[in-house]
N, C-alpha and C positions, 0 to 999 in steps of 0.2 A: 534642602539640597539633595544631592545624589544619594548620599548614604541613607538619608531619611526615607526616600521613596523605595530604595532597595530593601531596607529593613521591613518596611510596611508590606511590600509584596511577599517577602519571605514569610512573614507572619500569616498572610492570607493563604499562602500555598501549603503551609504545614498540614492543615486538615485534609487538603486535597490529596497530598502524597500519602498520608496515612491510609486513605481509603484504598490504595492500590497494594497494600502489604500482601505478601505471599511467603510460603516457606523459603527461608534464606534471606529475606529482607523484612525487617520489622516496621518499615515505613517512617523511621525517624529521619529528619533532614536537618542540615544546619552545620555539619562539619565541613572540613575542607575537601573531603572525598566521600563518595557514596560507598557503602560497604555491603557486600553480598557474601553470604556463607554458603559455599557450594555443597558442603557436606550435608547441610540441612535440607538441600534439595534432592538428596538421596541418589546422587550419581555414583557409579562405581569406577568407570574409566572414561571420564568425559573429555570430549574435544570441545573447545569453546569456538563459537562462530560469532563474528561481529559484523555489523552493517551500519552505515550512516547515510542519511539522505535529507533532502528538503522537500518542498511541495511545488517547486518550480514557480512559474508565473501565475499559478492559481492563487498565490499569495496576493498578487496585485489585485486580483478580482475580489478577494476577501476585503482588502483595504478600500477599494472603490465602492463596494456595496455595503460596507460597514457591517459585515457578517463574519464574526471571528469565532463563532461557536464550534465550527466543524473542521477548520484547517488543522487543529490539533489531532483530530482523528486521522486525517490524511497523513500527517507527519509520522504518527506511530505505524500506520498501515504500510507506508512505503518502506519502512525499516523492517518490521516484523515479518511481512510477507516475503522479504528477501532472505530472512533467516530460515524460515520454515521450509523453503525449497531445498535446503541442504539437510533436512531432517531434524533441524534444531528446534528445541522448545525455547521461546523467548523467556529470559529470566529477569532482565532489568533494562531500564531505559533512562537516558538523560537527554535533556533538551537545552538548546541554546536559543535565546530570544534577545535580539539586539534592536535598539530603536534610538531615535534622536532624543525624544522626551517621553519618559515612561507614562503611559496612560494606564492607571491601575485597572480600569474597567475592561479595556480590550485585552490586557495581559492576562487578567483572571479568566476571561472567556476562553482564550487560547489554551491556557493551562488546564482548565476544566475539560476541554476537548481532549487534551493529551491524556489526562487521567482516565477519561472514558475509554479511549483507545487502548490504554494499558490494561484496564479491567477486562475488556473484550479479548485481548491477546494473552491474558494471564501473566503479564509481567509487571514488575514493581517499578514505579517512578522513584528512583533513589537519589536524584540530584539534578542539577542543571545550572545554567548561568543566565542571569538577566542583566544585560549590559545596556547602560544608558550612554550614548555616544553622540553628543551634540556636534553638528558639523559633518557627521558621517551620513546621516539619514535626514531626508526632508520631511517636514510636517508630520503626518501620521504614519509614514512608512516604517515598517519594521521587517526584520528578517528572521527566519526560523530554520534551525537545523536539528536533526534528531540522531541519536546514537543508541543502538540496541545491541545487547550481548545475549546470546543463547547458548545452550549446551546440548550435545547429543552424545550418546554412548558411541565409542569408537567404531564398534561393529555396525552401527546403524547410519553412519555418515553417508549422505547421498552425494555421489560425484557424477561426472558426465561419462562414466565408463560402462554403465549397465544397459542402456537402451539398445534395442536391436531391431532389425528388419522384421516387420510383422506385428510389432507392438501397436497397441491401440492408443489413440489420443482422446482423452476425456477433457472436456472444458467445463469449468465452473462459471456460472453467470456473473457478470459484473453488474453494478447498479448504475451504469452510466459512464461518464468520462473518467472517473477516478482522478488521477492527478497529472495526466499527460495531455499534451497537445494544446495547452492553453495559450501559447504565443500565437498559434494559428487561429484559434477561436477569437482572441482579442483583436486580431487583424481583421477578421471577417466582420466582427461587431462594429469596429471603427469604420471600415469601408462602407458598410450598409447603414451607418448611423443608427444602430439599434440601441435601445435604452434598457438598462437592467431592470427598471421598475415596470416595464411593459409586460403584458401577458406573455407567457412562454408559449412559443408555437408548437412545442412537442410535449408539454405537460400542463394541462389546463388548470390544475389546482394551484400552480405556483407562478410567481413572476420569473422572468428570464434569469435574473441574478441568483435567486434561490435555487432554481433548477440546476444551474451550472455548478453550484457549490455542493451538491450531493457528495458526501464523503466516500473515499475509497473503502471498499469492502475489506474486512480483515478475515483472512482465510485460515488463521492459525488452528482453530478448533477442528475444522473439517479435515485439514491436512494431517494433523497429529492423529486424529481418530482413524483415518484411512491408512496411515503408515503402519499402524499396529497390525493391520490385516495381512501385510506382505503383498508382494506382486507389483509394487510400484518401482518402476525403473528410473523415473526422473520426474521432477516437478519444475515448472517454469512460471514465474510471476510475470504477467503480461503488462509491461509498462511502456516507456518510450521505445519505439522500434516495433511495437505491436506483435502480433502473432508471427509476422514475417521474420523478425530478427531475434525474438526471445526464445523460441523453441529450439533452434539450432544450437544455442549456447549450452544446452544440457545433453547434447548428443555426442557420442564418440565419432571418430573419423569413419567415413564410409556410409553415413546415414543421411537421409533427407526427410523432409516433412511434406506430407500430402494432406491438405485440408479440404474438406468438402463443404463449400459454402451452402447456406440454407439448412444446415443440420441443427441450427440453434435459432431462437427468435431474434428478429431484427429489432434493435432499440431505436425508436423514432429520433432520438437525439442525433444519431449518426447520419440518418437520412437527411435531416434538416441541415446539418453542417455541410454535408456533401453538396446539397442543392444550392444553399445560400452562397457558399464559398466557391461553387463551381470547381470542386476538387476531384482530381483523378482517383479512381477506386484504389489503385496501387498505393497512392500517397495516404489515403484514408487508413489502409491496413498497416501502414508504417507509423503513422502518427498516433493512432488510437487503438484501444483494445477491442473495439467493434462488438462488444457484448460479452466477451470472454475475459475474465480477470485473472484466472489461474488455470494452468494446464497440468494434467496428470498424464504421464506416459506409463501405460500399464501392460503387463504381460497378459496375453489373450485369455489365459485360463482364469485370471483374477477379475476380469472386467465386471462380471455379474455381481460378485460379492462387494466389490468396491462401490459400484454404482448404487447398489441397494443401501449401503452404509451412508453414502453421501446424501441420498435423497431425503433423509430425515432432517438434514441441516440446510441444504441448499439445492438449487437447480443444477443438474449435471447433464451434459449432452455428449454423445459419441460423435466427435467432429472430424476424425481422420485417422491416418495410419502413418507409421514410420516405414519408409522405403529405403532402398539403397540409393546412394548418391553422394554428392559433395557438399552437404550442409545447406542446400537451398530449401526454400519453402515454395511449394506450388499449390495453386488453388484450382479446384474443379467445380 
């Protein structure tokens, strides 16, 4: 029955959650609520920051290709990357997994991915909900949501007040699609009758399904390291809405964004989608990250130091400037 399979999954999850333990969370699970000890995380005057998200229709692709290993990483990434842009260190994570009939195999794969994402982000998986709801979901369908809480010292909270004209925009490389634009991709795949098991046109070593499932990059470590150096005026996680809509979200009134195309490498996946789907360039820049997954807005004086620090962890490119204007993004 339901209780049996839920108990079984709980037993299987326990060792996975323990592996994500960190100061403030000892990795025990099974109570009615997850517990986190903020004092043990050594904050003096903390502000808590919370985020929740899903992985969009990329989940449909995971189900269609029977590849559940990596969507858990996406789930964590979409939440923790949203926390770190406000200067917060992710502390703990909870997940919600709902399905018609629980398949222990795929549930465990998903949760393994969540734990892997939590380890990369330095946050503890302290609880979650596995719901079996016959009649709500068909066949192998399942749904995923993630919830993350982070903390930042009050004085270090990043708001949209600090950026100014003349600041430099640094972009951190994405590793592909991340978790946005999949409704558009699935439409193109359906219209052209492409098969997930066929060779991938933009990545020779994988089939199409595997290549599209590459998980979202987790930028927590690089962001937290760079924030310690000072000079960062704002951070933007490039998700749905692309560079076009996400950078203006972290700017004060009177600023606009000027992006110089060609200052970072073109990822073949985006050329392929643009070509196959016959999609306008403007729409591409709104639906996808186009190769930049995280943006730093940096005071001119600090660009050298921050670039040098980031280069040890990830690829970083100088992709534009903040100009005066009314919140628009222009490309040159």
